[in-house]
DRENPA-3360 file (N, C-alpha, C; in nm, 2 decimals, always signed):
BEGIN
1 = MESKIRKA = +0.10/+1.36/+3.82/+0.08/+1.43/+3.72/+0.18/+1.49/+3.57 ~ +0.29/+1.55/+3.61/+0.35/+1.60/+3.60/+0.47/+1.44/+3.52 ~ +0.51/+1.35/+3.64/+0.57/+1.22/+3.58/+0.50/+1.17/+3.43 ~ +0.34/+1.16/+3.46/+0.25/+1.11/+3.33/+0.29/+1.21/+3.20 ~ +0.28/+1.35/+3.18/+0.30/+1.44/+3.13/+0.44/+1.39/+3.04 ~ +0.54/+1.38/+3.13/+0.74/+1.35/+3.12/+0.70/+1.20/+3.05 ~ +0.63/+1.10/+3.04/+0.65/+1.02/+2.99/+0.56/+0.95/+2.90 ~ +0.44/+1.06/+2.87/+0.38/+1.07/+2.78/+0.47/+1.15/+2.65;
9 = QGIQPLQV = +0.56/+1.21/+2.69/+0.63/+1.30/+2.63/+0.76/+1.22/+2.56 ~ +0.79/+1.10/+2.64/+0.90/+1.05/+2.59/+0.86/+0.91/+2.51 ~ +0.75/+0.90/+2.50/+0.68/+0.80/+2.44/+0.64/+0.85/+2.31 ~ +0.61/+0.99/+2.30/+0.56/+0.98/+2.13/+0.72/+0.98/+2.05 ~ +0.84/+1.07/+2.04/+0.90/+1.04/+1.98/+0.92/+0.90/+1.92 ~ +0.91/+0.82/+2.03/+0.95/+0.66/+2.00/+0.83/+0.64/+1.88 ~ +0.70/+0.67/+1.90/+0.58/+0.64/+1.82/+0.58/+0.67/+1.67 ~ +0.67/+0.82/+1.66/+0.68/+0.91/+1.53/+0.83/+0.78/+1.45;
17 = ALLSLTSA = +0.91/+0.78/+1.54/+1.03/+0.69/+1.50/+0.98/+0.55/+1.46 ~ +0.88/+0.51/+1.47/+0.87/+0.37/+1.48/+0.73/+0.39/+1.35 ~ +0.65/+0.45/+1.33/+0.55/+0.54/+1.26/+0.64/+0.52/+1.11 ~ +0.76/+0.64/+1.13/+0.84/+0.66/+0.99/+0.90/+0.54/+0.97 ~ +0.98/+0.48/+1.06/+1.03/+0.34/+1.01/+0.94/+0.24/+0.89 ~ +0.83/+0.24/+0.99/+0.76/+0.17/+0.91/+0.73/+0.17/+0.76 ~ +0.72/+0.28/+0.77/+0.65/+0.33/+0.66/+0.76/+0.37/+0.54 ~ +0.87/+0.42/+0.58/+0.99/+0.40/+0.55/+1.02/+0.26/+0.48;
25 = VFAFVLLH = +1.03/+0.17/+0.53/+1.05/+0.02/+0.46/+0.93/-0.04/+0.36 ~ +0.82/+0.06/+0.40/+0.67/-0.02/+0.32/+0.74/+0.04/+0.19 ~ +0.78/+0.18/+0.18/+0.76/+0.30/+0.04/+0.88/+0.18/+0.00 ~ +0.99/+0.19/+0.04/+1.13/+0.10/-0.03/+1.10/-0.05/-0.06 ~ +1.02/-0.07/-0.03/+1.03/-0.25/-0.06/+0.91/-0.21/-0.21 ~ +0.80/-0.12/-0.16/+0.72/-0.10/-0.28/+0.76/-0.07/-0.40 ~ +0.87/+0.01/-0.37/+0.92/+0.07/-0.53/+1.03/+0.01/-0.58 ~ +1.09/-0.09/-0.50/+1.19/-0.20/-0.54/+1.13/-0.31/-0.60;
33 = LLSELTLL = +1.01/-0.33/-0.57/+0.91/-0.43/-0.65/+0.86/-0.40/-0.77 ~ +0.80/-0.25/-0.76/+0.74/-0.20/-0.88/+0.87/-0.15/-1.00 ~ +0.99/-0.12/-0.94/+1.09/-0.10/-1.03/+1.13/-0.21/-1.11 ~ +1.14/-0.33/-1.02/+1.18/-0.44/-1.08/+1.06/-0.51/-1.19 ~ +0.94/-0.50/-1.12/+0.87/-0.54/-1.25/+0.83/-0.43/-1.39 ~ +0.90/-0.34/-1.33/+0.86/-0.22/-1.48/+1.03/-0.29/-1.59 ~ +1.12/-0.33/-1.50/+1.21/-0.36/-1.58/+1.19/-0.55/-1.64 ~ +1.13/-0.60/-1.60/+1.08/-0.72/-1.65/+1.02/-0.71/-1.75;
41 = YFSYDLNI = +0.89/-0.64/-1.74/+0.79/-0.60/-1.85/+0.84/-0.58/-1.96 ~ +0.95/-0.46/-1.96/+1.00/-0.38/-2.09/+1.11/-0.47/-2.15 ~ +1.18/-0.57/-2.07/+1.27/-0.64/-2.11/+1.17/-0.76/-2.19 ~ +1.08/-0.85/-2.14/+0.99/-0.94/-2.20/+0.93/-0.87/-2.31 ~ +0.89/-0.73/-2.33/+0.83/-0.70/-2.43/+0.94/-0.68/-2.57 ~ +1.05/-0.66/-2.50/+1.15/-0.66/-2.61/+1.21/-0.78/-2.66 ~ +1.18/-0.87/-2.59/+1.21/-1.04/-2.61/+1.37/-1.04/-2.57 ~ +1.36/-0.99/-2.42/+1.52/-1.01/-2.38/+1.49/-1.05/-2.25;
49 = HAVHHLED = +1.54/-1.20/-2.27/+1.49/-1.27/-2.13/+1.54/-1.23/-1.99 ~ +1.49/-1.24/-1.90/+1.56/-1.18/-1.81/+1.45/-1.26/-1.65 ~ +1.51/-1.28/-1.52/+1.49/-1.30/-1.42/+1.51/-1.19/-1.31 ~ +1.42/-1.19/-1.20/+1.43/-1.11/-1.12/+1.51/-1.22/-0.99 ~ +1.63/-1.19/-0.91/+1.62/-1.23/-0.78/+1.58/-1.14/-0.68 ~ +1.64/-1.17/-0.55/+1.63/-1.05/-0.43/+1.68/-0.95/-0.47 ~ +1.79/-0.97/-0.48/+1.93/-0.86/-0.53/+1.90/-0.74/-0.62 ~ +1.89/-0.82/-0.75/+1.87/-0.75/-0.86/+1.82/-0.81/-1.03;
57 = VQFLTKFT = +1.79/-0.82/-1.10/+1.73/-0.88/-1.24/+1.86/-0.91/-1.31 ~ +1.87/-1.03/-1.36/+1.92/-1.08/-1.42/+1.91/-1.12/-1.55 ~ +1.99/-1.09/-1.64/+1.94/-1.08/-1.79/+2.02/-1.20/-1.82 ~ +1.90/-1.33/-1.88/+1.93/-1.42/-1.98/+1.99/-1.41/-2.05 ~ +1.93/-1.30/-2.15/+2.02/-1.31/-2.30/+2.16/-1.25/-2.36 ~ +2.23/-1.31/-2.38/+2.34/-1.25/-2.37/+2.36/-1.10/-2.47 ~ +2.46/-1.05/-2.40/+2.50/-0.90/-2.44/+2.52/-0.87/-2.61 ~ +2.54/-0.99/-2.64/+2.58/-1.00/-2.78/+2.46/-1.04/-2.90;
65 = NPDWTRDS = +2.34/-1.05/-2.82/+2.21/-1.11/-2.89/+2.19/-1.03/-3.00 ~ +2.19/-1.03/-3.10/+2.10/-0.95/-3.17/+2.00/-0.88/-3.14 ~ +1.88/-0.93/-2.99/+1.76/-0.89/-2.97/+1.84/-0.74/-2.88 ~ +1.93/-0.75/-2.86/+1.98/-0.61/-2.78/+2.00/-0.53/-2.86 ~ +1.94/-0.46/-2.91/+1.90/-0.36/-3.02/+1.91/-0.23/-2.97 ~ +1.96/-0.10/-3.02/+2.00/+0.03/-2.97/+1.86/+0.05/-2.93 ~ +1.71/+0.04/-2.96/+1.62/+0.06/-2.91/+1.59/+0.03/-2.74 ~ +1.62/-0.11/-2.74/+1.61/-0.21/-2.63/+1.73/-0.13/-2.50;
73 = IITIYLSK = +1.81/-0.15/-2.57/+1.94/-0.09/-2.44/+1.87/+0.05/-2.40 ~ +1.82/+0.14/-2.47/+1.76/+0.27/-2.41/+1.66/+0.25/-2.32 ~ +1.56/+0.16/-2.37/+1.45/+0.13/-2.29/+1.46/+0.06/-2.17 ~ +1.50/-0.05/-2.19/+1.53/-0.10/-2.06/+1.60/-0.06/-1.93 ~ +1.72/+0.02/-2.00/+1.82/+0.09/-1.86/+1.78/+0.20/-1.83 ~ +1.68/+0.26/-1.93/+1.59/+0.38/-1.87/+1.44/+0.37/-1.82 ~ +1.38/+0.25/-1.80/+1.28/+0.24/-1.72/+1.23/+0.26/-1.61 ~ +1.39/+0.17/-1.54/+1.32/+0.21/-1.36/+1.34/+0.38/-1.36;
81 = PIMNFGVG = +1.48/+0.46/-1.37/+1.44/+0.57/-1.34/+1.35/+0.64/-1.37 ~ +1.28/+0.60/-1.51/+1.18/+0.70/-1.56/+1.07/+0.66/-1.50 ~ +1.04/+0.55/-1.44/+0.91/+0.52/-1.36/+0.96/+0.58/-1.20 ~ +1.04/+0.59/-1.12/+1.06/+0.63/-1.02/+1.05/+0.76/-1.01 ~ +1.09/+0.86/-1.15/+1.08/+0.97/-1.13/+0.92/+1.00/-1.15 ~ +0.85/+0.95/-1.20/+0.66/+0.95/-1.25/+0.63/+0.92/-1.08 ~ +0.66/+0.85/-0.98/+0.66/+0.77/-0.90/+0.65/+0.92/-0.82 ~ +0.77/+0.99/-0.83/+0.80/+1.06/-0.70/+0.73/+1.20/-0.75;
89 = LAGMVLYA = +0.71/+1.25/-0.86/+0.61/+1.37/-0.90/+0.46/+1.34/-0.85 ~ +0.43/+1.18/-0.86/+0.30/+1.17/-0.87/+0.24/+1.19/-0.71 ~ +0.37/+1.13/-0.63/+0.36/+1.16/-0.49/+0.38/+1.30/-0.41 ~ +0.46/+1.37/-0.51/+0.46/+1.54/-0.43/+0.29/+1.62/-0.50 ~ +0.26/+1.55/-0.58/+0.14/+1.62/-0.65/+0.03/+1.59/-0.52 ~ +0.01/+1.47/-0.47/-0.09/+1.38/-0.39/-0.07/+1.47/-0.21 ~ +0.06/+1.50/-0.20/+0.06/+1.54/-0.09/+0.07/+1.67/-0.05 ~ +0.05/+1.73/-0.16/+0.01/+1.88/-0.19/-0.13/+1.90/-0.21;
97 = IIKRKSQS = -0.21/+1.83/-0.24/-0.33/+1.86/-0.30/-0.47/+1.78/-0.22 ~ -0.37/+1.72/-0.13/-0.47/+1.60/-0.03/-0.45/+1.70/+0.13 ~ -0.55/+1.81/+0.11/-0.51/+1.86/+0.26/-0.48/+1.82/+0.41 ~ -0.58/+1.69/+0.46/-0.53/+1.64/+0.55/-0.53/+1.53/+0.54 ~ -0.44/+1.50/+0.64/-0.37/+1.34/+0.61/-0.34/+1.30/+0.73 ~ -0.34/+1.19/+0.77/-0.27/+1.11/+0.90/-0.14/+1.11/+0.88 ~ -0.07/+1.11/+1.01/+0.06/+1.10/+1.02/+0.10/+1.00/+0.92 ~ +0.08/+0.85/+0.94/+0.08/+0.74/+0.83/+0.12/+0.74/+0.74;
105 = FSFFLIWL = +0.01/+0.81/+0.70/+0.00/+0.82/+0.53/+0.10/+0.91/+0.48 ~ +0.12/+1.07/+0.59/+0.16/+1.20/+0.56/+0.34/+1.09/+0.54 ~ +0.37/+1.04/+0.64/+0.51/+0.96/+0.62/+0.55/+0.86/+0.48 ~ +0.43/+0.80/+0.45/+0.47/+0.71/+0.35/+0.48/+0.80/+0.26 ~ +0.38/+0.94/+0.21/+0.39/+1.00/+0.09/+0.52/+1.03/+0.07 ~ +0.64/+1.09/+0.17/+0.72/+1.16/+0.18/+0.82/+1.06/+0.17 ~ +0.85/+0.92/+0.21/+0.92/+0.81/+0.22/+0.92/+0.81/+0.07 ~ +0.79/+0.81/+0.03/+0.77/+0.77/-0.15/+0.82/+0.86/-0.24;
113 = IIFALNNA = +0.85/+0.97/-0.17/+0.92/+1.08/-0.26/+1.05/+1.08/-0.29 ~ +1.08/+1.06/-0.15/+1.23/+1.03/-0.14/+1.35/+0.95/-0.16 ~ +1.26/+0.82/-0.17/+1.32/+0.66/-0.26/+1.32/+0.69/-0.40 ~ +1.19/+0.74/-0.41/+1.16/+0.76/-0.60/+1.23/+0.86/-0.64 ~ +1.26/+0.97/-0.57/+1.35/+1.08/-0.66/+1.52/+1.02/-0.63 ~ +1.51/+0.99/-0.54/+1.66/+0.93/-0.48/+1.72/+0.82/-0.62 ~ +1.58/+0.71/-0.65/+1.63/+0.61/-0.74/+1.65/+0.68/-0.89 ~ +1.56/+0.73/-0.90/+1.58/+0.82/-1.03/+1.71/+0.86/-1.07;
121 = FGTFAENM = +1.72/+1.00/-1.00/+1.85/+1.07/-1.01/+2.00/+0.96/-0.97 ~ +1.97/+0.91/-0.85/+2.08/+0.87/-0.77/+2.12/+0.73/-0.85 ~ +2.04/+0.69/-0.96/+2.11/+0.54/-1.07/+2.15/+0.62/-1.16 ~ +2.14/+0.75/-1.24/+2.21/+0.81/-1.30/+2.36/+0.84/-1.27 ~ +2.35/+0.88/-1.14/+2.51/+0.91/-1.09/+2.57/+0.79/-1.06 ~ +2.53/+0.70/-1.03/+2.58/+0.56/-0.99/+2.63/+0.51/-1.09 ~ +2.53/+0.49/-1.22/+2.57/+0.43/-1.33/+2.66/+0.46/-1.42 ~ +2.66/+0.61/-1.41/+2.78/+0.65/-1.48/+2.89/+0.68/-1.42;
129 = IFRSGIYE = +2.91/+0.69/-1.30/+3.03/+0.71/-1.16/+3.11/+0.54/-1.24 ~ +3.05/+0.42/-1.22/+3.10/+0.32/-1.25/+3.04/+0.25/-1.37 ~ +2.99/+0.31/-1.45/+2.99/+0.24/-1.59/+2.94/+0.15/-1.60 ~ +2.79/+0.11/-1.56/+2.72/+0.05/-1.60/+2.58/+0.03/-1.61 ~ +2.50/-0.01/-1.67/+2.34/+0.02/-1.68/+2.37/+0.13/-1.80 ~ +2.31/+0.27/-1.76/+2.23/+0.38/-1.80/+2.41/+0.47/-1.89 ~ +2.52/+0.37/-1.84/+2.62/+0.46/-1.94/+2.66/+0.37/-2.06 ~ +2.57/+0.27/-2.09/+2.54/+0.21/-2.21/+2.44/+0.26/-2.33;
137 = VTNLMNFG = +2.42/+0.32/-2.23/+2.29/+0.42/-2.29/+2.35/+0.60/-2.35 ~ +2.48/+0.62/-2.26/+2.55/+0.75/-2.32/+2.64/+0.69/-2.45 ~ +2.68/+0.59/-2.40/+2.76/+0.53/-2.52/+2.70/+0.53/-2.66 ~ +2.56/+0.48/-2.66/+2.50/+0.49/-2.78/+2.47/+0.64/-2.83 ~ +2.47/+0.69/-2.74/+2.45/+0.87/-2.80/+2.58/+0.93/-2.81 ~ +2.69/+0.84/-2.83/+2.83/+0.94/-2.84/+2.86/+1.03/-2.71 ~ +2.86/+1.03/-2.63/+2.89/+1.12/-2.50/+3.05/+1.11/-2.49 ~ +3.05/+1.22/-2.50/+3.25/+1.22/-2.42/+3.21/+1.26/-2.28;
145 = GVMMTIVI = +3.37/+1.27/-2.24/+3.45/+1.26/-2.08/+3.35/+1.37/-2.05 ~ +3.35/+1.47/-2.10/+3.32/+1.60/-2.05/+3.16/+1.60/-2.03 ~ +3.09/+1.57/-2.15/+2.94/+1.52/-2.13/+2.91/+1.42/-2.04 ~ +2.99/+1.33/-1.97/+2.92/+1.24/-1.88/+2.97/+1.28/-1.74 ~ +3.07/+1.39/-1.73/+3.12/+1.47/-1.61/+2.97/+1.57/-1.58 ~ +2.91/+1.62/-1.67/+2.82/+1.73/-1.69/+2.68/+1.60/-1.62 ~ +2.69/+1.53/-1.69/+2.53/+1.44/-1.62/+2.55/+1.41/-1.46 ~ +2.67/+1.33/-1.45/+2.71/+1.31/-1.28/+2.66/+1.46/-1.20;
153 = LLSFYFLY = +2.73/+1.57/-1.22/+2.65/+1.66/-1.15/+2.54/+1.73/-1.16 ~ +2.47/+1.70/-1.28/+2.35/+1.74/-1.28/+2.27/+1.62/-1.20 ~ +2.33/+1.50/-1.15/+2.22/+1.40/-1.09/+2.25/+1.44/-0.95 ~ +2.37/+1.53/-0.91/+2.39/+1.53/-0.78/+2.29/+1.65/-0.75 ~ +2.26/+1.76/-0.85/+2.22/+1.86/-0.87/+2.02/+1.85/-0.81 ~ +2.01/+1.77/-0.88/+1.87/+1.75/-0.90/+1.84/+1.66/-0.77 ~ +1.91/+1.59/-0.70/+1.91/+1.51/-0.60/+1.91/+1.61/-0.49 ~ +1.99/+1.71/-0.48/+1.97/+1.85/-0.37/+1.81/+1.90/-0.39;
161 = ISGVGTGK = +1.79/+1.92/-0.53/+1.70/+2.01/-0.58/+1.57/+1.94/-0.51 ~ +1.54/+1.80/-0.49/+1.44/+1.73/-0.49/+1.44/+1.75/-0.30 ~ +1.56/+1.72/-0.24/+1.55/+1.75/-0.08/+1.48/+1.86/-0.07 ~ +1.53/+1.97/-0.15/+1.48/+2.10/-0.13/+1.35/+2.13/-0.13 ~ +1.27/+2.04/-0.19/+1.13/+2.05/-0.25/+1.07/+2.00/-0.17 ~ +1.11/+1.86/-0.13/+1.05/+1.78/-0.02/+1.04/+1.80/+0.09 ~ +1.16/+1.91/+0.12/+1.15/+1.96/+0.25/+1.03/+2.06/+0.33 ~ +1.01/+2.13/+0.17/+0.92/+2.26/+0.18/+0.77/+2.19/+0.16;
169 = LIMLGLPQ = +0.78/+2.05/+0.11/+0.61/+1.99/+0.15/+0.62/+1.93/+0.34 ~ +0.72/+1.92/+0.32/+0.68/+1.81/+0.51/+0.64/+1.96/+0.58 ~ +0.72/+2.12/+0.55/+0.72/+2.19/+0.64/+0.54/+2.23/+0.61 ~ +0.51/+2.20/+0.48/+0.35/+2.27/+0.46/+0.26/+2.22/+0.59 ~ +0.30/+2.12/+0.62/+0.20/+2.02/+0.71/+0.22/+2.02/+0.83 ~ +0.36/+2.05/+0.92/+0.41/+2.02/+1.02/+0.32/+2.17/+1.07 ~ +0.32/+2.08/+1.20/+0.30/+2.22/+1.33/+0.44/+2.31/+1.36 ~ +0.39/+2.42/+1.41/+0.48/+2.53/+1.38/+0.57/+2.46/+1.55;
177 = KQIYKGRI = +0.53/+2.39/+1.58/+0.61/+2.35/+1.72/+0.77/+2.27/+1.65 ~ +0.72/+2.20/+1.54/+0.83/+2.14/+1.50/+0.89/+2.21/+1.40 ~ +0.89/+2.36/+1.36/+0.99/+2.43/+1.30/+1.02/+2.54/+1.37 ~ +1.16/+2.52/+1.33/+1.24/+2.65/+1.40/+1.31/+2.76/+1.31 ~ +1.29/+2.89/+1.32/+1.38/+2.99/+1.21/+1.34/+2.93/+1.05 ~ +1.20/+2.87/+1.05/+1.19/+2.86/+0.93/+1.24/+2.75/+0.84 ~ +1.31/+2.64/+0.95/+1.37/+2.51/+0.91/+1.31/+2.42/+0.98 ~ +1.28/+2.27/+0.94/+1.25/+2.16/+1.05/+1.35/+2.16/+1.17;
185 = KFSYFIVA = +1.27/+2.15/+1.29/+1.37/+2.15/+1.38/+1.44/+2.03/+1.40 ~ +1.55/+2.02/+1.42/+1.67/+1.91/+1.40/+1.62/+1.83/+1.47 ~ +1.60/+1.82/+1.59/+1.55/+1.71/+1.70/+1.46/+1.64/+1.60 ~ +1.35/+1.71/+1.58/+1.24/+1.65/+1.49/+1.27/+1.56/+1.33 ~ +1.40/+1.62/+1.28/+1.45/+1.55/+1.20/+1.51/+1.40/+1.23 ~ +1.61/+1.42/+1.33/+1.63/+1.31/+1.33/+1.58/+1.21/+1.37 ~ +1.47/+1.23/+1.44/+1.38/+1.14/+1.50/+1.29/+1.04/+1.42 ~ +1.24/+1.17/+1.28/+1.13/+1.13/+1.22/+1.22/+1.06/+1.09;
193 = YFIPWLIT = +1.34/+1.15/+1.02/+1.39/+1.09/+0.88/+1.52/+1.00/+0.91 ~ +1.61/+1.11/+0.97/+1.74/+1.01/+0.95/+1.73/+0.88/+1.05 ~ +1.67/+0.89/+1.18/+1.72/+0.72/+1.24/+1.63/+0.64/+1.15 ~ +1.49/+0.70/+1.10/+1.43/+0.56/+1.01/+1.55/+0.56/+0.90 ~ +1.60/+0.63/+0.80/+1.66/+0.60/+0.68/+1.76/+0.48/+0.73 ~ +1.84/+0.55/+0.82/+1.96/+0.47/+0.88/+1.92/+0.32/+0.92 ~ +1.84/+0.34/+0.97/+1.77/+0.17/+0.99/+1.75/+0.10/+0.89 ~ +1.65/+0.15/+0.81/+1.63/+0.12/+0.69/+1.77/+0.05/+0.60;
201 = FLIIFSKS = +1.83/+0.12/+0.63/+1.99/+0.09/+0.51/+2.03/-0.03/+0.63 ~ +2.00/-0.07/+0.72/+2.09/-0.16/+0.84/+1.97/-0.28/+0.81 ~ +1.87/-0.24/+0.76/+1.77/-0.37/+0.71/+1.78/-0.43/+0.59 ~ +1.82/-0.34/+0.52/+1.89/-0.41/+0.34/+1.99/-0.42/+0.35 ~ +2.05/-0.38/+0.39/+2.20/-0.39/+0.38/+2.26/-0.52/+0.32 ~ +2.20/-0.65/+0.42/+2.25/-0.77/+0.34/+2.19/-0.85/+0.25 ~ +2.07/-0.73/+0.22/+2.00/-0.84/+0.10/+2.00/-0.72/-0.03 ~ +2.12/-0.67/-0.06/+2.13/-0.60/-0.17/+2.25/-0.58/-0.23;
209 = DSSSLIIY = +2.26/-0.58/-0.30/+2.36/-0.54/-0.39/+2.46/-0.44/-0.39 ~ +2.59/-0.42/-0.43/+2.66/-0.29/-0.39/+2.60/-0.14/-0.46 ~ +2.57/-0.19/-0.58/+2.52/-0.08/-0.65/+2.37/-0.01/-0.58 ~ +2.31/-0.12/-0.52/+2.18/-0.07/-0.47/+2.22/+0.02/-0.34 ~ +2.30/-0.02/-0.28/+2.39/+0.02/-0.14/+2.37/+0.20/-0.21 ~ +2.48/+0.18/-0.29/+2.53/+0.34/-0.31/+2.40/+0.41/-0.33 ~ +2.34/+0.37/-0.47/+2.22/+0.42/-0.48/+2.16/+0.51/-0.35 ~ +2.15/+0.39/-0.24/+2.09/+0.47/-0.14/+2.15/+0.56/-0.04;
217 = GFGFIILL = +2.27/+0.54/-0.06/+2.34/+0.63/+0.01/+2.32/+0.78/-0.02 ~ +2.33/+0.78/-0.14/+2.29/+0.90/-0.23/+2.16/+0.99/-0.18 ~ +2.11/+0.89/-0.08/+1.98/+0.97/-0.02/+2.04/+1.07/+0.07 ~ +2.10/+1.05/+0.11/+2.16/+1.15/+0.24/+2.21/+1.28/+0.21 ~ +2.19/+1.32/+0.03/+2.18/+1.43/-0.01/+2.05/+1.48/-0.01 ~ +1.96/+1.40/-0.02/+1.83/+1.43/-0.01/+1.80/+1.48/+0.13 ~ +1.84/+1.38/+0.25/+1.81/+1.47/+0.37/+1.87/+1.59/+0.39 ~ +1.99/+1.59/+0.37/+2.03/+1.72/+0.40/+2.02/+1.82/+0.33;
225 = AILWSRDL = +1.94/+1.80/+0.24/+1.85/+1.94/+0.17/+1.77/+1.96/+0.25 ~ +1.65/+1.88/+0.29/+1.51/+1.85/+0.35/+1.58/+1.93/+0.47 ~ +1.66/+1.90/+0.55/+1.71/+1.95/+0.69/+1.74/+2.11/+0.66 ~ +1.79/+2.15/+0.52/+1.87/+2.29/+0.50/+1.74/+2.39/+0.48 ~ +1.63/+2.27/+0.41/+1.52/+2.37/+0.32/+1.46/+2.47/+0.40 ~ +1.41/+2.60/+0.40/+1.32/+2.67/+0.42/+1.17/+2.66/+0.40 ~ +1.08/+2.68/+0.51/+0.97/+2.73/+0.49/+0.91/+2.83/+0.35 ~ +0.80/+2.80/+0.27/+0.74/+2.89/+0.18/+0.70/+3.02/+0.24;
233 = GSEEMHLE = +0.67/+3.01/+0.36/+0.69/+3.17/+0.43/+0.52/+3.23/+0.40 ~ +0.46/+3.12/+0.34/+0.30/+3.22/+0.33/+0.22/+3.13/+0.41 ~ +0.14/+3.19/+0.47/+0.03/+3.13/+0.55/-0.05/+3.05/+0.45 ~ -0.08/+3.09/+0.32/-0.21/+3.05/+0.23/-0.15/+2.91/+0.15 ~ -0.05/+2.91/+0.19/+0.02/+2.74/+0.13/+0.04/+2.65/+0.20 ~ +0.01/+2.70/+0.34/+0.02/+2.59/+0.43/-0.11/+2.46/+0.45 ~ -0.10/+2.35/+0.45/-0.19/+2.28/+0.42/-0.23/+2.22/+0.61 ~ -0.32/+2.14/+0.64/-0.39/+2.14/+0.76/-0.27/+2.07/+0.81;
241 = PLPPLMWI = -0.22/+2.08/+0.98/-0.12/+2.08/+1.05/-0.15/+1.94/+1.05 ~ -0.04/+1.83/+1.06/-0.09/+1.70/+1.13/-0.12/+1.63/+1.27 ~ -0.20/+1.59/+1.25/-0.30/+1.51/+1.35/-0.23/+1.46/+1.43 ~ -0.26/+1.43/+1.58/-0.16/+1.34/+1.70/-0.19/+1.24/+1.62 ~ -0.09/+1.12/+1.68/-0.12/+0.97/+1.66/-0.26/+0.95/+1.63 ~ -0.32/+0.85/+1.57/-0.49/+0.81/+1.56/-0.47/+0.68/+1.55 ~ -0.58/+0.63/+1.52/-0.63/+0.46/+1.58/-0.67/+0.43/+1.39 ~ -0.64/+0.51/+1.28/-0.58/+0.52/+1.20/-0.42/+0.49/+1.17;
249 = DLISLIFY = -0.35/+0.53/+1.26/-0.24/+0.54/+1.23/-0.18/+0.40/+1.28 ~ -0.26/+0.31/+1.37/-0.22/+0.18/+1.43/-0.28/+0.08/+1.28 ~ -0.37/+0.10/+1.25/-0.41/+0.05/+1.14/-0.35/+0.07/+1.02 ~ -0.25/+0.16/+1.03/-0.17/+0.14/+0.90/-0.09/+0.12/+0.94 ~ -0.05/+0.11/+1.07/+0.12/+0.03/+1.08/+0.10/-0.12/+1.06 ~ -0.03/-0.17/+1.11/-0.04/-0.31/+1.06/-0.03/-0.34/+0.93 ~ -0.08/-0.25/+0.82/-0.12/-0.25/+0.71/+0.03/-0.25/+0.64 ~ +0.10/-0.17/+0.69/+0.25/-0.17/+0.64/+0.33/-0.29/+0.67;
257 = TLGIFLMY = +0.30/-0.33/+0.76/+0.39/-0.46/+0.80/+0.36/-0.56/+0.78 ~ +0.26/-0.66/+0.72/+0.16/-0.70/+0.64/+0.22/-0.68/+0.51 ~ +0.23/-0.60/+0.46/+0.21/-0.55/+0.30/+0.40/-0.56/+0.26 ~ +0.45/-0.54/+0.38/+0.61/-0.57/+0.37/+0.64/-0.73/+0.36 ~ +0.58/-0.78/+0.47/+0.60/-0.94/+0.43/+0.58/-1.01/+0.30 ~ +0.45/-0.94/+0.27/+0.39/-1.03/+0.12/+0.47/-0.97/+0.06 ~ +0.56/-0.83/+0.04/+0.58/-0.80/-0.09/+0.74/-0.89/-0.11 ~ +0.78/-0.85/+0.04/+0.91/-0.96/+0.04/+0.94/-1.10/+0.01;
265 = TILVSNIK = +0.80/-1.19/+0.00/+0.76/-1.34/-0.04/+0.79/-1.33/-0.17 ~ +0.72/-1.23/-0.26/+0.70/-1.18/-0.42/+0.83/-1.19/-0.44 ~ +0.93/-1.07/-0.38/+1.05/-1.01/-0.42/+1.15/-1.19/-0.42 ~ +1.13/-1.27/-0.35/+1.20/-1.36/-0.32/+1.15/-1.49/-0.44 ~ +1.08/-1.49/-0.47/+1.04/-1.59/-0.55/+1.12/-1.64/-0.68 ~ +1.19/-1.51/-0.72/+1.22/-1.53/-0.88/+1.16/-1.54/-0.98 ~ +1.13/-1.41/-0.96/+0.98/-1.38/-1.07/+1.06/-1.35/-1.23 ~ +0.93/-1.44/-1.32/+1.03/-1.48/-1.45/+0.90/-1.48/-1.57;
273 = LV = +0.92/-1.34/-1.63/+0.82/-1.33/-1.76/+0.86/-1.42/-1.88 ~ +0.78/-1.53/-1.90/+0.84/-1.61/-2.04/+0.68/-1.62/-2.10;
% end
């Protein structure tokens, strides 16, 4: 009997890691697809021809073309961060108001929040540091060096704040055995979040451009903030604890896997709005 219990205890962390990893990849690919479609839509609406490749969106209309107006530059380059910010906030609201969630849906929402807010604020930081994308917007607004430095620092600060808020959300639904001294237990954090985040990075490494990889790396700030954040300390604020793994989690695992392959097929098809 004791050997069976030890075996079950050994299997559960692997199940949690696999479920979290699949949820993370699904959330990442979904956000990537939505981000690129958003960029393509606004480009098409503003008469800027573009085509989506797996790594990024390539603008076919040269930057010297008159169609690249001030409004076009601002709208196109800010569309992805704003869309991701909206998705991140929506994910937070959903996580807070849905009191009972399966582990699969909970992991999906958390990863959606992490990746969305990282894409929003991380894009600002990366574009300003390497002078691309949003950097063109700040040039139009006549931002000086000091103001650009402030934007970069604020971007990193909001990445940290995003992690603190996400960590508090996670602890609202965690069983007490996964919380130690008001923080997420380190062992659970490693299995449920850090390892899936790292493996997801390895999966997307060869299929992403350098800019996307740098932005993804900024997500480590959010993860650290999640680990350091403290719970709200109020019983009234806690949601229903996450249930054990159920049949719905297995169905979700299959759905997420099929969704990943479907969206990947769409992403490699070189989407173009004409």
